[in-house]
C-alpha positions as CSV (number, residue, x, y, z in Angstrom):
1,M,-36.5,-6.3,-5.6
2,L,-36.8,-2.4,-5.1
3,T,-36.4,-3.2,-1.5
4,F,-33.4,-5.4,-1.7
5,F,-31.6,-2.5,-3.6
6,H,-32.8,0.1,-0.5
7,L,-30.9,-2.0,1.8
8,I,-27.7,-2.9,-0.2
9,F,-27.1,0.8,-1.8
10,N,-26.8,2.7,1.4
11,V,-24.4,4.4,3.6
12,E,-25.6,2.0,6.8
13,F,-24.9,-1.0,4.2
14,G,-21.1,0.4,3.6
15,Y,-20.4,1.4,7.3
16,A,-21.4,-2.9,8.0
17,V,-19.4,-3.8,5.3
18,F,-16.2,-2.8,6.9
19,R,-17.5,-4.3,10.6
20,V,-18.2,-7.4,9.6
21,T,-15.0,-7.8,7.3
22,T,-12.6,-7.4,10.4
23,P,-12.8,-11.0,12.3
24,I,-12.3,-11.9,8.4
25,L,-9.5,-9.9,7.6
26,F,-7.4,-10.8,11.0
27,A,-8.3,-14.6,10.0
28,A,-7.2,-14.5,6.6
29,L,-4.0,-12.4,7.6
30,A,-3.5,-15.1,10.4
31,A,-3.4,-18.1,8.0
32,L,-1.6,-15.9,4.9
33,I,1.5,-15.6,7.7
34,A,1.2,-19.1,8.6
35,S,0.9,-19.9,4.9
36,K,4.1,-17.9,3.7
37,G,6.2,-19.9,7.0
38,G,5.0,-23.2,5.1
39,V,2.7,-24.6,7.9
40,M,-1.4,-24.4,7.4
41,N,-3.2,-23.0,10.5
42,I,-6.4,-24.9,10.3
43,S,-7.0,-24.2,14.2
44,L,-7.7,-20.4,13.7
45,E,-11.2,-20.9,14.8
46,G,-10.4,-22.4,18.2
47,T,-8.0,-19.8,18.5
48,M,-10.6,-16.7,17.5
49,L,-12.7,-18.2,19.8
50,F,-10.5,-18.5,22.6
51,S,-9.0,-15.1,22.3
52,A,-12.7,-14.1,22.2
53,L,-13.4,-15.4,26.1
54,S,-9.8,-14.1,27.1
55,G,-10.5,-10.7,25.6
56,V,-14.2,-10.7,27.7
57,I,-13.1,-12.3,31.0
58,V,-9.5,-10.0,31.5
59,S,-11.4,-7.2,30.9
60,A,-14.0,-7.8,33.0
61,Y,-12.0,-8.7,35.9
62,T,-9.2,-5.4,35.1
63,H,-11.7,-3.5,33.8
64,S,-9.2,-2.6,30.9
65,A,-9.9,-3.1,27.4
66,F,-6.6,-3.0,26.9
67,L,-5.8,-5.3,28.7
68,G,-8.5,-7.3,27.7
69,V,-6.9,-6.9,23.9
70,L,-3.6,-8.1,25.2
71,G,-5.2,-11.2,27.5
72,A,-6.8,-12.3,24.2
73,M,-4.0,-11.7,22.3
74,A,-1.3,-13.4,24.7
75,T,-4.2,-16.6,24.6
76,G,-4.0,-16.6,20.6
77,I,0.0,-16.8,20.7
78,L,-0.5,-20.1,23.4
79,M,-3.0,-21.7,21.1
80,S,-0.4,-21.6,18.0
81,L,2.6,-22.3,20.2
82,L,0.9,-25.7,21.4
83,L,-0.1,-26.1,17.4
84,A,3.3,-26.1,16.3
85,Y,4.6,-28.1,19.2
86,C,2.8,-30.8,18.5
87,A,2.8,-30.9,14.6
88,L,6.9,-29.6,15.1
89,D,8.0,-30.8,18.1
90,L,6.1,-34.1,18.6
91,K,5.4,-35.0,14.6
92,T,1.6,-34.9,14.9
93,D,-0.7,-34.4,11.7
94,I,-1.0,-30.7,11.5
95,F,-4.5,-30.4,10.1
96,L,-5.7,-33.2,12.7
97,T,-3.9,-31.3,15.5
98,G,-5.6,-27.9,14.3
99,I,-8.9,-29.4,13.9
100,A,-8.5,-31.3,17.7
101,L,-8.2,-27.6,18.9
102,N,-11.1,-26.5,17.6
103,M,-12.7,-28.8,18.9
104,L,-11.2,-28.0,22.3
105,A,-12.5,-24.6,22.0
106,S,-15.7,-25.5,21.1
107,G,-16.4,-26.8,24.4
108,G,-13.5,-25.7,26.4
109,T,-14.6,-22.0,26.2
110,V,-17.9,-23.3,27.7
111,F,-16.7,-25.3,30.2
112,L,-14.3,-22.4,31.0
113,L,-16.9,-20.1,31.1
114,Y,-19.3,-22.1,33.6
115,I,-16.3,-22.6,35.6
116,L,-15.2,-19.2,36.0
117,T,-18.8,-17.0,35.8
118,N,-21.5,-20.3,36.8
119,D,-22.6,-19.2,33.1
120,K,-24.1,-21.3,30.7
121,G,-23.3,-20.3,27.2
122,M,-23.0,-16.5,27.3
123,S,-21.5,-14.4,29.4
124,G,-24.0,-12.3,31.0
125,S,-23.1,-12.2,34.7
126,L,-19.6,-10.1,33.3
127,K,-19.5,-6.7,32.8
128,S,-16.7,-7.1,29.6
129,L,-15.3,-3.6,28.2
130,V,-15.4,-3.0,24.7
131,V,-12.9,-1.5,22.1
132,P,-13.5,1.9,21.4
133,N,-15.0,3.3,18.3
134,I,-12.9,6.4,17.0
135,K,-13.8,9.4,14.8
136,L,-11.9,10.5,11.9
137,P,-11.1,14.2,12.0
138,L,-11.8,15.9,8.4
139,I,-13.2,12.4,6.8
140,Q,-16.1,12.2,9.2
141,D,-17.5,15.6,7.6
142,I,-16.8,13.9,4.3
143,P,-21.0,13.3,3.0
144,I,-21.3,9.7,2.3
145,I,-17.7,8.4,2.6
146,G,-17.7,10.0,6.2
147,P,-20.2,8.2,7.6
148,I,-18.9,5.0,6.1
149,I,-15.5,5.2,6.7
150,S,-15.2,6.8,10.3
151,N,-17.1,5.9,13.8
152,H,-15.6,2.5,13.6
153,N,-13.8,0.5,15.8
154,I,-10.6,0.9,16.7
155,L,-9.5,-2.8,15.6
156,T,-11.3,-2.6,12.2
157,Y,-8.8,0.0,11.0
158,L,-5.9,-1.8,12.7
159,S,-7.1,-4.6,10.6
160,L,-6.9,-2.5,7.7
161,I,-3.2,-1.1,8.7
162,S,-2.3,-4.5,9.2
163,V,-2.3,-5.6,5.6
164,V,0.2,-3.0,5.2
165,I,1.8,-4.1,8.3
166,V,1.8,-7.8,6.7
167,Y,3.4,-6.2,3.3
168,L,6.0,-5.3,5.2
169,L,6.7,-8.0,7.4
170,I,6.8,-10.4,4.4
171,Y,8.8,-8.6,1.7
172,K,10.8,-5.9,3.2
173,M,12.0,-7.2,6.0
174,P,14.8,-9.3,7.1
175,I,12.4,-12.2,9.2
176,G,10.1,-11.8,6.3
177,L,12.6,-12.7,3.5
178,K,13.7,-15.9,5.9
179,I,9.9,-17.2,6.6
180,R,9.7,-17.0,2.5
181,A,12.5,-19.1,2.4
182,V,11.0,-21.6,4.6
183,G,8.1,-22.0,2.8
184,E,8.9,-22.3,-0.3
185,N,11.9,-24.4,0.1
186,P,12.9,-25.7,3.7
187,G,16.0,-27.6,2.8
188,A,17.8,-24.6,0.7
189,A,16.8,-22.4,3.3
190,A,18.4,-24.9,6.0
191,S,21.4,-25.1,3.8
192,V,22.1,-21.9,4.4
193,G,21.7,-21.5,8.0
194,V,18.0,-20.7,8.9
195,N,16.4,-22.4,11.6
196,V,13.5,-24.3,10.0
197,R,12.0,-25.3,13.0
198,K,12.0,-21.5,14.6
199,I,10.9,-20.6,11.8
200,K,7.7,-22.1,11.6
201,Y,7.1,-21.7,15.4
202,M,7.2,-17.6,15.0
203,S,5.3,-18.0,12.0
204,L,2.3,-19.6,13.7
205,M,2.6,-17.4,16.5
206,L,2.5,-14.4,14.0
207,S,-0.7,-16.2,13.2
208,G,-1.8,-17.0,16.2
209,L,-1.8,-13.0,16.8
210,F,-3.8,-11.6,14.1
211,A,-6.2,-14.8,14.5
212,S,-6.5,-13.5,18.6
213,L,-7.3,-9.9,17.3
214,G,-9.6,-11.3,15.1
215,G,-11.2,-13.1,18.0
216,A,-11.0,-10.0,20.4
217,F,-12.8,-7.9,18.1
218,M,-15.8,-10.0,18.1
219,S,-16.6,-10.0,21.8
220,M,-15.1,-6.6,22.9
221,G,-16.1,-4.7,18.9
222,Y,-18.8,-6.7,17.1
223,V,-20.7,-6.9,20.4
224,S,-19.6,-6.8,24.1
225,W,-20.2,-10.1,25.3
226,F,-18.9,-13.7,24.9
227,S,-21.4,-16.4,23.7
228,R,-20.9,-20.4,22.5
229,D,-19.1,-20.8,19.0
230,M,-19.9,-17.2,18.4
231,I,-16.9,-16.9,16.0
232,A,-19.2,-18.6,13.7
233,G,-16.7,-20.3,10.7
234,R,-15.1,-16.7,10.3
235,G,-12.1,-18.7,10.8
236,F,-12.6,-21.0,8.4
237,I,-13.8,-18.0,6.2
238,G,-10.5,-16.5,6.6
239,L,-8.6,-20.1,5.2
240,A,-10.7,-19.5,2.3
241,A,-9.9,-15.9,1.6
242,E,-6.5,-16.1,1.8
243,A,-6.6,-18.9,-0.7
244,M,-8.6,-16.8,-2.8
245,G,-5.9,-13.6,-2.3
246,R,-3.4,-16.5,-4.2
247,G,-0.9,-15.5,-0.6
248,T,-0.4,-11.7,-1.2
249,P,-1.9,-9.6,1.4
250,L,-3.9,-7.2,-1.3
251,G,-5.5,-10.3,-2.8
252,T,-6.1,-11.2,0.8
253,F,-7.6,-8.1,1.6
254,L,-9.9,-7.9,-1.5
255,S,-11.1,-11.3,-1.4
256,S,-11.6,-10.8,2.7
257,A,-13.8,-7.9,1.4
258,I,-15.8,-9.8,-0.9
259,F,-17.0,-12.5,2.0
260,G,-17.1,-9.0,4.1
261,V,-19.8,-7.9,1.3
262,A,-21.7,-11.7,2.1
263,N,-22.1,-11.1,5.1
264,A,-23.9,-8.0,5.3
265,V,-25.3,-8.9,2.4
266,S,-27.2,-11.6,4.6
267,N,-27.5,-9.2,7.8
268,S,-29.5,-6.9,5.6
269,L,-31.7,-9.6,4.2
270,Q,-32.7,-10.4,7.6
271,A,-35.3,-7.3,7.3
272,M,-37.4,-9.0,4.4
273,S,-39.3,-11.4,4.5
274,L,-36.8,-14.7,3.5
275,P,-36.2,-18.1,5.2
276,A,-33.9,-17.2,8.3
277,Q,-32.3,-19.9,6.9
278,F,-31.8,-19.2,3.3
279,V,-30.6,-15.3,4.7
280,Q,-28.0,-17.4,7.2
281,M,-26.4,-19.7,4.4
282,I,-25.3,-17.1,2.0
283,P,-21.8,-16.2,3.6
284,Y,-21.0,-20.3,3.3
285,A,-22.4,-20.2,0.1
286,T,-20.0,-17.6,-1.0
287,T,-17.2,-19.7,0.6
288,I,-18.2,-22.9,-0.9
289,I,-18.5,-20.7,-4.6
290,G,-15.7,-18.4,-4.2
291,L,-13.4,-22.1,-3.4
292,L,-14.9,-23.6,-6.7
293,L,-13.9,-20.4,-8.9
294,Y,-10.9,-20.6,-7.2
295,S,-10.2,-24.3,-7.6
296,I,-11.2,-24.1,-11.4
297,Q,-8.8,-21.2,-12.0
298,Q,-5.5,-23.5,-10.7
299,T,-6.7,-26.3,-12.8
300,N,-6.6,-24.0,-15.6
301,K,-3.1,-22.6,-14.8
302,S,-1.7,-26.1,-14.2
303,I,-2.8,-27.2,-17.4
304,K,-1.6,-24.2,-19.4
305,A,1.8,-24.2,-18.1
306,K,1.7,-28.3,-18.6
307,N,0.7,-27.7,-22.4
308,T,3.3,-25.2,-22.5
309,K,5.9,-27.4,-21.0
310,E,5.6,-30.3,-23.3
311,L,5.3,-28.0,-26.6
312,K,8.9,-26.5,-25.4
313,Q,10.0,-30.4,-25.5
């Protein structure tokens, strides 16, 4: 037990929480924007995976981490456009389409990697670049807090800033008002001249953009290579974090942090003599427990609202 607390309550663990929360937070914000626009982006896992591969390939061939991130972002947007076209224009079921894109990404990324580099499952021959870490002036000199907050990847800081950006976008900008209107009542939005199809397209594109940043971080920040299925369920965890966050940027951030802590605990426990299967299960078990608690809370809320309505009648 003492060993467990020693592994958890230290500066390295606090630093790791920010690091592992980054891709989950990007995915959760992506899910939030899509949800606000009245669509569900189930393809976050596949979008992040394709973006991770694109970032590695583009950065390797252009010798620029910046262009690598741009390549990942372009891939994320294209994936979302494909989802939007199938769901909104071809009228396919958006859930099944998202699942199909996830399956396509799982095998398609391996196939593309082999075609381009002859590597099987891992980009060992590509000299891809990574997005650099930055040290925060003054903050880095503060005891305990400095080592936890400073010297993170640029994309980690961007994920934190993105929480504010998404809040301003949704609640303070005209486009955000249209997105929320379409998500809450598309018929009413259309009656006042809002192009519902266009707004849903835009919501999915923004969703793909944020998801792509999470994918880029995985292959250009968390590690410096691409490997098969390296997203490892973080896209689905992001969906769970958005649901637990009750559709608000702050709530989404806090729930993402909870899952980040679970992932950090899982990584720390690998140093102990515990079964590997149990350690690897922790993040996913946390997701199930979180969704279960959320479901119970929502059910109780519905029952309470129903009882209140009956009393008024």
